[in-house]
LOVOLO-914716 format. One record per residue (C-alpha): residue in three letters; residue number from 1; x, y negated, z. Coordinates in nm, 4 decimals. Layout:
@rest:ALA	nr:NUM	x:X	y:Y	z:Z
...
% end
This chain:
@rest:MET	nr:1	x:-4.1691	y:-17.2344	z:-20.3354
@rest:TYR	nr:2	x:-4.1816	y:-16.8589	z:-20.2887
@rest:PHE	nr:3	x:-3.9110	y:-16.6107	z:-20.2005
@rest:PHE	nr:4	x:-3.8557	y:-16.2457	z:-20.2910
@rest:LEU	nr:5	x:-3.5781	y:-16.0866	z:-20.0912
@rest:ARG	nr:6	x:-3.4821	y:-15.7957	z:-19.8699
@rest:ASP	nr:7	x:-3.5114	y:-15.7994	z:-19.4933
@rest:ALA	nr:8	x:-3.2633	y:-15.6504	z:-19.2476
@rest:SER	nr:9	x:-3.4096	y:-15.3035	z:-19.3053
@rest:GLN	nr:10	x:-3.3498	y:-15.3319	z:-19.6839
@rest:LYS	nr:11	x:-3.7221	y:-15.3670	z:-19.7645
@rest:PHE	nr:12	x:-3.8300	y:-15.6298	z:-20.0159
@rest:ARG	nr:13	x:-4.0573	y:-15.9023	z:-19.8796
@rest:PHE	nr:14	x:-4.2451	y:-16.1960	z:-20.0284
@rest:PHE	nr:15	x:-4.2769	y:-16.5249	z:-19.8426
@rest:SER	nr:16	x:-4.3778	y:-16.8845	z:-19.8979
@rest:SER	nr:17	x:-4.1818	y:-17.1882	z:-19.7834
@rest:GLU	nr:18	x:-4.5025	y:-17.3653	z:-19.6897
@rest:PRO	nr:19	x:-4.5877	y:-17.3632	z:-19.3205
@rest:PRO	nr:20	x:-4.8654	y:-17.1161	z:-19.2348
@rest:THR	nr:21	x:-5.2113	y:-17.2653	z:-19.2037
@rest:ARG	nr:22	x:-5.5224	y:-17.1431	z:-19.0370
@rest:ILE	nr:23	x:-5.7070	y:-16.8842	z:-19.2424
@rest:PRO	nr:24	x:-6.0125	y:-17.0677	z:-19.3851
@rest:VAL	nr:25	x:-6.2781	y:-16.8202	z:-19.2694
@rest:HIS	nr:26	x:-6.6032	y:-16.9044	z:-19.0905
@rest:PHE	nr:27	x:-6.8271	y:-16.6570	z:-18.9101
@rest:SER	nr:28	x:-7.1718	y:-16.7074	z:-18.7598
@rest:LYS	nr:29	x:-7.0609	y:-16.5066	z:-18.4543
@rest:PRO	nr:30	x:-7.0094	y:-16.6820	z:-18.1205
@rest:ARG	nr:31	x:-6.7034	y:-16.9042	z:-18.1007
@rest:LYS	nr:32	x:-6.5611	y:-16.6932	z:-17.8207
@rest:ILE	nr:33	x:-6.5519	y:-16.3833	z:-18.0431
@rest:TRP	nr:34	x:-6.3890	y:-16.5794	z:-18.3244
@rest:GLU	nr:35	x:-6.1136	y:-16.7183	z:-18.1025
@rest:ALA	nr:36	x:-6.0434	y:-16.3737	z:-17.9558
@rest:ALA	nr:37	x:-6.0263	y:-16.2224	z:-18.3052
@rest:LYS	nr:38	x:-5.7743	y:-16.4844	z:-18.4209
@rest:LYS	nr:39	x:-5.5522	y:-16.4062	z:-18.1237
@rest:LYS	nr:40	x:-5.5593	y:-16.0401	z:-18.2224
@rest:LEU	nr:41	x:-5.4517	y:-16.1283	z:-18.5769
@rest:MET	nr:42	x:-5.1629	y:-16.3414	z:-18.4502
@rest:LEU	nr:43	x:-5.0310	y:-16.0312	z:-18.2745
@rest:LEU	nr:44	x:-4.9342	y:-15.8905	z:-18.6143
@rest:PRO	nr:45	x:-4.5578	y:-15.8753	z:-18.6728
@rest:ALA	nr:46	x:-4.4267	y:-16.1988	z:-18.8245
@rest:ARG	nr:47	x:-4.3030	y:-16.0186	z:-19.1376
@rest:ILE	nr:48	x:-4.6601	y:-15.9031	z:-19.2069
@rest:PHE	nr:49	x:-4.8414	y:-16.2204	z:-19.1014
@rest:TYR	nr:50	x:-4.6247	y:-16.4544	z:-19.3108
@rest:GLN	nr:51	x:-4.6257	y:-16.2230	z:-19.6117
@rest:GLU	nr:52	x:-5.0059	y:-16.2085	z:-19.6054
@rest:GLN	nr:53	x:-5.0086	y:-16.5871	z:-19.5780
@rest:ALA	nr:54	x:-4.7826	y:-16.6151	z:-19.8832
@rest:PHE	nr:55	x:-5.0110	y:-16.3909	z:-20.0904
@rest:MET	nr:56	x:-5.3083	y:-16.6088	z:-19.9936
@rest:ASP	nr:57	x:-5.1123	y:-16.9268	z:-20.0738
@rest:VAL	nr:58	x:-5.0904	y:-16.8109	z:-20.4364
@rest:LEU	nr:59	x:-5.4653	y:-16.8675	z:-20.4673
@rest:ARG	nr:60	x:-5.4072	y:-17.2399	z:-20.4069
@rest:ALA	nr:61	x:-5.0947	y:-17.2722	z:-20.6219
@rest:ASP	nr:62	x:-5.1344	y:-17.5297	z:-20.8978
@rest:GLU	nr:63	x:-4.7802	y:-17.5321	z:-21.0346
@rest:VAL	nr:64	x:-4.7235	y:-17.2719	z:-21.3063
@rest:PRO	nr:65	x:-4.4965	y:-17.0895	z:-21.3600
@rest:LEU	nr:66	x:-4.4522	y:-17.0043	z:-20.9951
@rest:LYS	nr:67	x:-4.1017	y:-17.0709	z:-20.8687
@rest:ILE	nr:68	x:-3.9685	y:-16.7646	z:-20.6873
@rest:GLY	nr:69	x:-3.6278	y:-16.7737	z:-20.5260
@rest:TYR	nr:70	x:-3.4168	y:-16.4603	z:-20.5115
@rest:GLY	nr:71	x:-3.0594	y:-16.3584	z:-20.4450
@rest:ASP	nr:72	x:-2.8347	y:-16.3647	z:-20.7509
@rest:TYR	nr:73	x:-2.6851	y:-16.0581	z:-20.5891
@rest:HIS	nr:74	x:-2.9271	y:-15.8864	z:-20.8341
@rest:SER	nr:75	x:-2.9487	y:-15.9293	z:-21.2102
@rest:ASP	nr:76	x:-3.2525	y:-16.1073	z:-21.3548
@rest:LYS	nr:77	x:-3.3688	y:-15.7870	z:-21.5251
@rest:LYS	nr:78	x:-3.3335	y:-15.5796	z:-21.2077
@rest:ILE	nr:79	x:-3.5164	y:-15.8292	z:-20.9874
@rest:ARG	nr:80	x:-3.8054	y:-15.8542	z:-21.2349
@rest:PHE	nr:81	x:-3.8324	y:-15.4744	z:-21.2355
@rest:ARG	nr:82	x:-3.8294	y:-15.4670	z:-20.8545
@rest:PHE	nr:83	x:-4.0851	y:-15.7462	z:-20.8308
@rest:TYR	nr:84	x:-4.3242	y:-15.5726	z:-21.0710
@rest:PHE	nr:85	x:-4.3286	y:-15.2503	z:-20.8690
@rest:PHE	nr:86	x:-4.3476	y:-15.4446	z:-20.5431
@rest:LEU	nr:87	x:-4.6667	y:-15.6153	z:-20.6628
@rest:GLN	nr:88	x:-4.8227	y:-15.2894	z:-20.7801
@rest:ARG	nr:89	x:-4.7520	y:-15.1189	z:-20.4490
@rest:GLN	nr:90	x:-4.8850	y:-15.4129	z:-20.2476
@rest:ARG	nr:91	x:-5.2059	y:-15.4236	z:-20.4542
@rest:THR	nr:92	x:-5.2601	y:-15.0514	z:-20.3951
@rest:ARG	nr:93	x:-5.1888	y:-15.0849	z:-20.0222
@rest:HIS	nr:94	x:-5.4281	y:-15.3763	z:-19.9795
@rest:LEU	nr:95	x:-5.7036	y:-15.1990	z:-20.1684
@rest:ALA	nr:96	x:-5.6567	y:-14.8940	z:-19.9425
@rest:PHE	nr:97	x:-5.6730	y:-15.1181	z:-19.6338
@rest:LEU	nr:98	x:-5.9979	y:-15.2717	z:-19.7583
@rest:ILE	nr:99	x:-6.1568	y:-14.9320	z:-19.8175
@rest:ILE	nr:100	x:-6.0612	y:-14.8065	z:-19.4711
@rest:GLU	nr:101	x:-6.1734	y:-15.1284	z:-19.3008
@rest:THR	nr:102	x:-6.5057	y:-15.1184	z:-19.4853
@rest:LEU	nr:103	x:-6.5643	y:-14.7665	z:-19.3533
@rest:LEU	nr:104	x:-6.4716	y:-14.8724	z:-19.0001
@rest:LEU	nr:105	x:-6.6843	y:-15.1876	z:-18.9951
@rest:PRO	nr:106	x:-7.0202	y:-15.0150	z:-18.9222
@rest:LEU	nr:107	x:-6.8550	y:-14.8170	z:-18.6424
@rest:SER	nr:108	x:-6.7134	y:-15.1347	z:-18.4913
@rest:GLY	nr:109	x:-7.0701	y:-15.2670	z:-18.4695
@rest:LEU	nr:110	x:-7.1422	y:-15.0000	z:-18.2092
@rest:ALA	nr:111	x:-6.9103	y:-15.1872	z:-17.9767
@rest:MET	nr:112	x:-7.1893	y:-15.4453	z:-17.9456
@rest:LEU	nr:113	x:-7.3473	y:-15.2052	z:-17.6961
@rest:ILE	nr:114	x:-7.0570	y:-15.2750	z:-17.4615
@rest:PRO	nr:115	x:-7.1030	y:-15.5829	z:-17.2394
@rest:GLY	nr:116	x:-6.8955	y:-15.8833	z:-17.3382
@rest:PRO	nr:117	x:-6.7811	y:-16.0198	z:-17.6754
@rest:ASN	nr:118	x:-6.7307	y:-15.7695	z:-17.9566
@rest:VAL	nr:119	x:-6.3658	y:-15.8541	z:-18.0159
@rest:PHE	nr:120	x:-6.3002	y:-15.5375	z:-18.2143
@rest:PHE	nr:121	x:-6.5664	y:-15.6244	z:-18.4722
@rest:GLY	nr:122	x:-6.4426	y:-15.9824	z:-18.5019
@rest:ALA	nr:123	x:-6.0771	y:-15.8790	z:-18.5398
@rest:LEU	nr:124	x:-6.1641	y:-15.6140	z:-18.7981
@rest:ALA	nr:125	x:-6.3772	y:-15.8588	z:-18.9964
@rest:LEU	nr:126	x:-6.0940	y:-16.1122	z:-18.9895
@rest:LEU	nr:127	x:-5.8467	y:-15.8505	z:-19.1102
@rest:MET	nr:128	x:-6.0849	y:-15.7608	z:-19.3931
@rest:VAL	nr:129	x:-6.1087	y:-16.1223	z:-19.5074
@rest:THR	nr:130	x:-5.7309	y:-16.1580	z:-19.4789
@rest:HIS	nr:131	x:-5.6633	y:-15.8445	z:-19.6857
@rest:TRP	nr:132	x:-5.9291	y:-15.9482	z:-19.9382
@rest:LYS	nr:133	x:-5.7790	y:-16.2912	z:-19.9931
@rest:ALA	nr:134	x:-5.4264	y:-16.1460	z:-20.0026
@rest:TRP	nr:135	x:-5.5397	y:-15.8872	z:-20.2602
@rest:LYS	nr:136	x:-5.6911	y:-16.1620	z:-20.4755
@rest:GLY	nr:137	x:-5.3661	y:-16.3558	z:-20.4413
@rest:LEU	nr:138	x:-5.1697	y:-16.0486	z:-20.5497
@rest:ASN	nr:139	x:-5.3913	y:-16.0076	z:-20.8551
@rest:ARG	nr:140	x:-5.3352	y:-16.3696	z:-20.9522
@rest:LEU	nr:141	x:-4.9633	y:-16.3393	z:-20.8811
@rest:SER	nr:142	x:-4.9370	y:-16.0397	z:-21.1150
@rest:ARG	nr:143	x:-5.0991	y:-16.2395	z:-21.3988
@rest:LEU	nr:144	x:-4.9073	y:-16.5647	z:-21.3634
@rest:ASN	nr:145	x:-4.5744	y:-16.6445	z:-21.5214
@rest:HIS	nr:146	x:-4.2841	y:-16.6553	z:-21.2784
@rest:GLU	nr:147	x:-3.9721	y:-16.8668	z:-21.2844
@rest:LEU	nr:148	x:-3.7100	y:-16.6667	z:-21.0954
@rest:ILE	nr:149	x:-3.4508	y:-16.8957	z:-20.9408
@rest:PRO	nr:150	x:-3.1244	y:-16.7536	z:-20.8003
@rest:ILE	nr:151	x:-3.0444	y:-16.9012	z:-20.4594
@rest:PRO	nr:152	x:-2.6896	y:-16.8542	z:-20.3224
@rest:LEU	nr:153	x:-2.8073	y:-16.8682	z:-19.9607
@rest:ILE	nr:154	x:-3.0396	y:-16.5716	z:-20.0185
@rest:SER	nr:155	x:-2.7500	y:-16.3882	z:-20.1830
@rest:ALA	nr:156	x:-2.5371	y:-16.4542	z:-19.8752
@rest:TRP	nr:157	x:-2.8110	y:-16.3071	z:-19.6571
@rest:GLU	nr:158	x:-2.8477	y:-15.9934	z:-19.8682
@rest:ARG	nr:159	x:-2.4711	y:-15.9389	z:-19.8806
@rest:ALA	nr:160	x:-2.4568	y:-15.9639	z:-19.5023
@rest:VAL	nr:161	x:-2.7404	y:-15.7083	z:-19.4825
@rest:ASP	nr:162	x:-2.5622	y:-15.4689	z:-19.7194
@rest:LEU	nr:163	x:-2.2378	y:-15.4971	z:-19.5219
@rest:ARG	nr:164	x:-2.4247	y:-15.4778	z:-19.1881
@rest:ARG	nr:165	x:-2.2552	y:-15.7957	z:-19.0670
@rest:GLU	nr:166	x:-2.5051	y:-15.8736	z:-18.7916
@rest:ALA	nr:167	x:-2.2759	y:-16.1412	z:-18.6535
@rest:ASP	nr:168	x:-2.3529	y:-16.3434	z:-18.9678
@rest:PHE	nr:169	x:-2.7303	y:-16.2938	z:-18.9506
@rest:GLY	nr:170	x:-2.8061	y:-16.5690	z:-18.7016
@rest:PRO	nr:171	x:-2.6229	y:-16.8548	z:-18.8799
@rest:ILE	nr:172	x:-2.7607	y:-16.7576	z:-19.2224
@rest:LEU	nr:173	x:-3.1173	y:-16.7247	z:-19.0939
@rest:LYS	nr:174	x:-3.0904	y:-17.0647	z:-18.9299
@rest:ARG	nr:175	x:-2.9844	y:-17.2167	z:-19.2620
@rest:LEU	nr:176	x:-3.2719	y:-17.0435	z:-19.4408
@rest:GLU	nr:177	x:-3.5125	y:-17.2099	z:-19.2007
@rest:GLU	nr:178	x:-3.3505	y:-17.5540	z:-19.2136
@rest:GLU	nr:179	x:-3.2640	y:-17.5762	z:-19.5837
@rest:LEU	nr:180	x:-3.5405	y:-17.3724	z:-19.7486
@rest:HIS	nr:181	x:-3.8160	y:-17.4115	z:-19.4861
@rest:PHE	nr:182	x:-3.8354	y:-17.0341	z:-19.4577
@rest:PRO	nr:183	x:-4.1071	y:-16.9244	z:-19.2084
@rest:ARG	nr:184	x:-3.9418	y:-16.8009	z:-18.8858
@rest:PRO	nr:185	x:-3.6720	y:-16.5964	z:-19.0642
@rest:ASP	nr:186	x:-3.5338	y:-16.4582	z:-18.7368
@rest:GLU	nr:187	x:-3.8623	y:-16.2705	z:-18.6920
@rest:SER	nr:188	x:-3.9825	y:-16.2198	z:-19.0486
@rest:LEU	nr:189	x:-3.6486	y:-16.0901	z:-19.1800
@rest:TRP	nr:190	x:-3.4741	y:-15.9546	z:-18.8733
@rest:LYS	nr:191	x:-3.5904	y:-15.8233	z:-18.5406
@rest:LYS	nr:192	x:-3.2827	y:-15.8254	z:-18.3222
@rest:LYS	nr:193	x:-3.2378	y:-15.5071	z:-18.1263
@rest:PRO	nr:194	x:-3.2219	y:-15.5510	z:-17.7482
@rest:ARG	nr:195	x:-2.8948	y:-15.4688	z:-17.5814
@rest:GLU	nr:196	x:-2.8681	y:-15.1239	z:-17.4331
@rest:ALA	nr:197	x:-2.8844	y:-15.0936	z:-17.0577
@rest:GLY	nr:198	x:-2.5412	y:-15.1338	z:-16.9075
@rest:GLY	nr:199	x:-2.4073	y:-15.3016	z:-17.2235
@rest:ASN	nr:200	x:-2.1942	y:-15.6139	z:-17.2157
% end
């Protein structure tokens, strides 16, 4: 199942309930470069990493229409409107990323002159493959029929976000993870601010 909801900063995100898997990409570069590149990719913020994973998961989805959970805090018409523009913006962003990364790829090859593994080239190539697969997933997602399913727990989360009730965030996020198998919601939906120095 997929989810379309707002994070703690009021931005809409798209996630999959399936646990993230390794990106199925194979390079002919040395194994050391590949492992270093994967570590670089894992340094991406969770909200970005898991959203990219969800877009790529759409490529393997067999069940149609896709079931997408949302908060019934929004009307069906409003959430469909929001989802449409979300997809268009994400497609444009991913295409822009691909263009920029394609331009940078030849320059990253110059790093081969530096002794040691060319981690920059490997990480950039991995990002390109990730954005490419995510873009293809977005294109498929925009063509498929969607079954939007209101989920009360997501509504509870979005109400807490609107009311800025941070005390309720933790318990709701824990339930999202346990009941809906949401991928690390504490990191993908909310990055808790550290306490100020001298605070209680």
